[in-house]
C-alpha positions as CSV (number, residue, x, y, z in Angstrom):
1,M,-1.9,-24.5,49.4
2,K,-0.2,-24.3,46.4
3,Q,-3.2,-23.0,44.6
4,L,-3.9,-20.3,47.5
5,L,-0.2,-19.2,47.2
6,A,-0.6,-18.7,43.5
7,I,-3.9,-16.9,44.1
8,L,-2.4,-14.5,46.7
9,T,0.8,-13.8,44.9
10,L,-0.9,-12.9,41.7
11,I,-2.7,-10.0,43.4
12,S,-0.6,-7.0,43.5
13,F,-2.4,-5.3,46.4
14,N,-1.2,-8.8,48.1
15,T,2.3,-8.3,47.9
16,F,2.3,-5.5,50.5
17,A,2.2,-8.1,53.0
18,Q,5.4,-9.7,51.8
19,M,7.1,-6.3,51.5
20,P,9.6,-4.6,54.0
21,K,8.5,-1.5,55.9
22,E,9.8,1.3,53.5
23,I,11.6,0.0,50.2
24,S,12.8,2.2,46.9
25,S,11.8,1.2,43.7
26,E,14.1,1.7,40.3
27,L,12.4,2.1,37.0
28,V,15.7,0.7,34.8
29,L,15.5,1.0,31.3
30,L,17.8,-2.0,30.0
31,K,20.1,-2.0,26.5
32,V,19.4,-5.6,25.4
33,K,22.3,-5.9,23.1
34,T,25.1,-4.4,25.7
35,G,23.6,-4.7,29.4
36,K,24.1,-1.0,29.9
37,E,21.5,0.7,32.2
38,K,19.9,3.9,32.8
39,V,17.9,4.6,36.0
40,L,14.5,6.3,34.8
41,L,13.3,6.8,38.4
42,K,13.9,6.0,41.7
43,E,12.1,6.9,44.7
44,T,11.0,5.7,48.2
45,R,7.9,4.1,47.6
46,H,6.9,0.8,45.6
47,F,5.4,0.7,42.2
48,E,5.1,-1.7,39.6
49,A,5.2,-3.5,35.9
50,P,6.7,-1.1,33.3
51,N,5.1,-1.0,29.9
52,W,6.3,1.1,27.3
53,S,4.5,3.5,25.3
54,R,4.1,2.5,21.4
55,D,5.3,5.7,20.5
56,G,8.5,5.5,22.9
57,K,7.7,8.6,24.5
58,F,6.6,7.3,27.8
59,L,6.0,4.5,29.7
60,I,3.4,3.4,31.9
61,I,3.7,1.9,35.7
62,N,1.2,1.1,38.5
63,A,1.4,2.7,42.0
64,A,-1.2,2.3,44.9
65,G,-4.0,1.0,42.3
66,L,-3.5,3.9,39.6
67,L,-1.5,3.9,36.4
68,E,1.1,6.8,36.4
69,K,3.1,7.9,32.8
70,I,6.3,8.4,33.2
71,D,8.5,10.2,30.5
72,L,11.7,9.6,29.4
73,K,13.6,12.2,31.3
74,G,11.8,10.5,34.6
75,E,9.2,13.2,34.9
76,N,5.7,12.3,36.0
77,L,3.6,13.0,33.4
78,G,0.2,12.3,36.1
79,K,-2.2,9.4,36.3
80,I,-4.8,8.0,33.5
81,N,-8.1,8.7,34.6
82,P,-8.0,8.0,38.2
83,D,-11.5,8.4,38.1
84,G,-12.4,5.0,35.9
85,V,-8.8,3.3,35.8
86,N,-8.6,2.7,39.8
87,T,-7.7,-0.1,41.6
88,V,-5.8,-1.7,39.1
89,N,-2.9,-4.5,39.7
90,N,-0.2,-5.1,37.7
91,D,-1.3,-6.4,34.5
92,H,-1.8,-3.8,32.2
93,G,-0.5,-2.5,28.7
94,L,-1.6,-0.9,25.4
95,S,-2.5,-2.6,22.0
96,F,0.1,-3.4,19.3
97,D,-1.5,0.3,17.7
98,G,-1.3,2.2,20.9
99,K,-5.2,3.1,20.6
100,I,-6.4,0.4,23.7
101,L,-5.2,0.4,26.9
102,V,-6.3,-2.6,28.6
103,F,-6.1,-3.6,32.6
104,S,-6.9,-6.0,35.2
105,K,-8.3,-4.0,38.3
106,N,-9.3,-5.5,41.9
107,D,-13.0,-5.1,41.4
108,M,-15.1,-5.0,44.7
109,A,-18.2,-5.0,42.6
110,A,-17.4,-8.6,42.2
111,A,-15.9,-9.9,45.1
112,P,-14.5,-8.9,48.7
113,S,-11.2,-10.7,47.2
114,N,-9.7,-12.9,44.4
115,N,-11.8,-10.1,42.5
116,S,-9.8,-9.2,39.2
117,R,-11.6,-8.3,36.2
118,I,-10.4,-7.2,32.8
119,Y,-11.5,-4.0,31.7
120,V,-10.8,-2.1,28.1
121,S,-10.6,1.8,27.5
122,N,-9.7,4.2,25.1
123,A,-5.2,5.0,25.3
124,E,-6.1,7.7,28.0
125,G,-8.6,5.6,29.9
126,S,-12.0,7.1,29.0
127,N,-14.8,5.1,28.6
128,P,-13.6,1.6,30.4
129,K,-15.4,-1.1,29.6
130,L,-15.8,-4.7,31.3
131,V,-14.7,-7.6,29.1
132,T,-14.4,-10.4,31.5
133,P,-17.6,-10.7,34.0
134,D,-16.3,-13.7,35.6
135,F,-13.2,-13.0,38.3
136,P,-10.5,-13.6,39.0
137,S,-9.2,-12.8,35.7
138,Y,-5.9,-11.4,34.9
139,W,-4.9,-9.4,31.3
140,H,-1.6,-10.3,29.8
141,G,-1.9,-9.8,25.9
142,I,-3.8,-8.2,23.1
143,S,-3.5,-9.8,19.5
144,P,-2.1,-7.4,17.1
145,D,-5.5,-7.2,15.2
146,N,-6.9,-6.3,18.5
147,K,-9.7,-9.1,18.1
148,Y,-8.8,-11.0,21.4
149,L,-7.7,-10.4,24.7
150,A,-5.2,-13.8,26.6
151,Y,-5.6,-14.0,30.0
152,T,-5.0,-16.3,32.9
153,A,-8.1,-16.9,35.3
154,Q,-9.0,-19.3,37.8
155,R,-12.4,-21.3,37.0
156,N,-13.4,-24.5,38.9
157,G,-10.3,-24.7,41.0
158,E,-7.7,-24.4,38.0
159,W,-5.7,-21.8,36.5
160,D,-5.7,-21.6,32.7
161,I,-5.3,-19.5,29.7
162,Y,-8.4,-18.1,27.8
163,R,-9.0,-15.8,25.1
164,I,-12.0,-13.3,24.9
165,P,-12.9,-11.0,21.8
166,T,-12.0,-7.4,23.0
167,E,-15.4,-6.6,22.5
168,G,-16.9,-9.0,25.2
169,G,-18.3,-12.0,24.8
170,A,-17.9,-15.9,25.6
171,E,-14.3,-16.7,26.8
172,E,-12.6,-20.0,25.5
173,K,-10.1,-21.6,27.4
174,I,-6.8,-22.5,25.3
175,T,-4.8,-24.7,28.1
176,D,-5.7,-27.3,30.3
177,S,-3.3,-28.7,32.2
178,K,-2.9,-29.3,36.2
179,G,-1.0,-26.6,37.6
180,L,-0.8,-22.7,37.0
181,D,-0.9,-21.6,33.5
182,D,0.0,-17.7,33.3
183,G,1.4,-14.9,31.5
184,P,0.1,-15.1,27.9
185,E,1.3,-12.8,25.3
186,Y,1.1,-12.4,21.5
187,S,3.9,-12.3,19.1
188,Y,4.1,-9.1,17.0
189,D,3.4,-11.4,14.3
190,G,0.4,-13.0,15.9
191,N,1.4,-16.5,15.2
192,W,2.0,-17.2,19.0
193,I,1.0,-17.1,22.4
194,Y,3.7,-17.0,24.7
195,F,3.3,-17.8,28.5
196,N,4.6,-19.8,31.6
197,S,3.1,-22.6,33.1
198,H,4.1,-25.0,36.4
199,R,2.6,-28.4,34.6
200,T,6.0,-30.0,35.1
201,G,6.2,-29.1,38.7
202,R,8.8,-26.4,38.0
203,M,7.8,-22.9,36.4
204,Q,8.9,-22.7,32.6
205,L,8.3,-21.2,29.6
206,Y,5.6,-22.3,26.2
207,R,4.4,-20.9,23.4
208,M,1.3,-22.3,21.5
209,Q,-0.6,-21.1,18.3
210,P,-3.4,-19.0,19.1
211,D,-6.2,-21.5,19.5
212,G,-4.1,-23.2,22.0
213,S,-2.9,-25.8,19.7
214,G,0.9,-26.6,19.1
215,V,2.2,-26.3,22.1
216,E,5.9,-26.2,22.2
217,Q,8.3,-26.1,25.4
218,L,10.7,-23.3,25.3
219,T,13.0,-23.7,28.7
220,D,13.4,-26.9,31.0
221,D,16.2,-26.0,33.6
222,A,16.8,-25.4,37.3
223,L,15.5,-21.6,37.3
224,D,11.8,-20.3,38.0
225,N,11.0,-19.1,34.4
226,W,8.0,-16.8,34.1
227,F,6.3,-14.0,31.8
228,P,8.1,-14.6,28.7
229,H,8.1,-11.1,26.4
230,P,8.8,-11.6,22.5
231,S,10.5,-9.0,20.8
232,P,8.9,-6.8,18.0
233,D,11.2,-8.6,15.4
234,N,9.8,-12.2,16.9
235,K,13.3,-13.2,17.3
236,S,13.9,-13.5,20.9
237,I,12.1,-13.1,24.2
238,V,12.9,-11.5,27.6
239,Y,11.6,-13.1,30.6
240,I,12.4,-13.0,34.8
241,A,14.1,-15.7,36.5
242,Y,14.1,-16.5,39.9
243,L,17.2,-18.2,41.2
244,E,15.4,-20.3,43.5
245,D,12.0,-22.7,43.1
246,Q,9.2,-20.9,44.2
247,K,6.9,-23.8,44.4
248,G,4.5,-22.1,42.0
249,A,4.3,-19.0,43.2
250,H,5.9,-15.7,42.1
251,P,6.8,-13.7,45.2
252,F,8.0,-10.3,45.8
253,G,11.5,-9.8,47.0
254,K,13.6,-12.7,45.6
255,D,16.9,-13.0,43.9
256,V,16.4,-12.5,40.4
257,K,17.6,-11.9,37.1
258,L,16.6,-11.3,33.5
259,R,17.4,-13.4,30.4
260,L,17.2,-13.3,26.6
261,M,16.3,-16.4,24.6
262,D,17.3,-16.3,20.7
263,L,13.8,-17.9,19.5
264,E,15.6,-19.6,16.3
265,T,18.7,-21.3,18.2
266,K,17.1,-21.5,21.7
267,E,20.5,-20.0,23.2
268,I,19.5,-18.2,26.6
269,R,22.4,-15.5,28.0
270,D,21.5,-13.2,31.3
271,I,21.0,-9.7,30.5
272,S,21.1,-8.7,33.9
273,P,22.9,-9.2,37.1
274,V,20.8,-11.0,39.9
275,F,18.8,-8.5,41.8
276,Y,16.4,-7.7,44.3
277,G,12.8,-8.1,42.2
278,G,10.2,-10.7,41.2
279,Q,6.4,-9.8,41.8
280,G,6.0,-6.3,40.1
281,T,9.5,-6.4,38.2
282,I,8.4,-7.2,34.7
283,N,4.8,-8.7,34.4
284,V,3.8,-7.1,31.4
285,H,5.2,-6.4,27.8
286,S,8.0,-3.4,28.6
287,W,10.1,-3.8,24.8
288,S,10.4,-0.4,23.7
289,P,9.2,0.0,20.1
290,D,12.6,0.1,18.4
291,G,13.3,-3.2,19.9
292,K,16.7,-2.2,21.6
293,S,15.5,-2.0,25.0
294,I,13.3,-3.1,28.2
295,A,12.2,-1.5,31.1
296,F,11.7,-3.4,34.2
297,V,11.6,-2.5,38.2
298,R,14.4,-3.2,40.8
299,Y,14.0,-3.0,44.5
300,K,15.8,-2.2,47.8
301,D,15.1,-3.2,51.1
302,L,15.9,0.1,53.0
303,T,15.4,-1.6,56.2
304,K,18.4,-3.7,55.7
305,K,22.2,-2.2,56.0
306,D,24.3,-2.6,53.2
């Protein structure tokens, strides 16, 4: 049952089953040092998972299976190659040099369900190329030298973290534990892959060397901690924490908050108040290039009265 729940909550489209009939989505820019917020975009629709462009001029969100570009004034700059970059889920982003777009898409060519596979293209979405023939596979990180992709995948009934050459080839499993391992993301210096794991029976944060060795547990608390995103200066990580135990799942529409860990001292502080979010809030890397801000999505159930 836990495995089934994990599958369902990993797939972006299946979040609609958990959603109220009417919601608003807010794309928020948050100053990490001060906690000051700027709502960049607020609309009565569902969108998810902002990435910041590497030049800092726009953000990428996914909505209804497509990727959209939003500038820093909140203006929609259009969709990214909707002919080839379609049926995407909320695992997408750009390489460190901004030249490669990586995205996971729910791929009916693979199977009718649980069919996410990973593609790469140029930054504008042209020439998409399948990298992971096997499914389900959900992308989360690319190495700074663009040589490897890191992703979570279910193989033989277990969810583990894998890496594969960006140009394609044989995948390599780099975690091997019972329970879901997810959210692998490379540090900017390439020395670590940060990830979250349910191996202890509670979702906590970890890091490991890029080959899977040297695993270090970073959090051990009563929160459910997901998706660690390392900062450009390699000194901290931002992540999302559920207030209640989600039993290994990552659902939409729960009480969550954003937290910052200092990687030298391991001190943790809240950088947001509690809000209505979860799946779609901060699935992928969303630091600004200058390391001063992060982008996230906050939701509101419009069927409920304030």
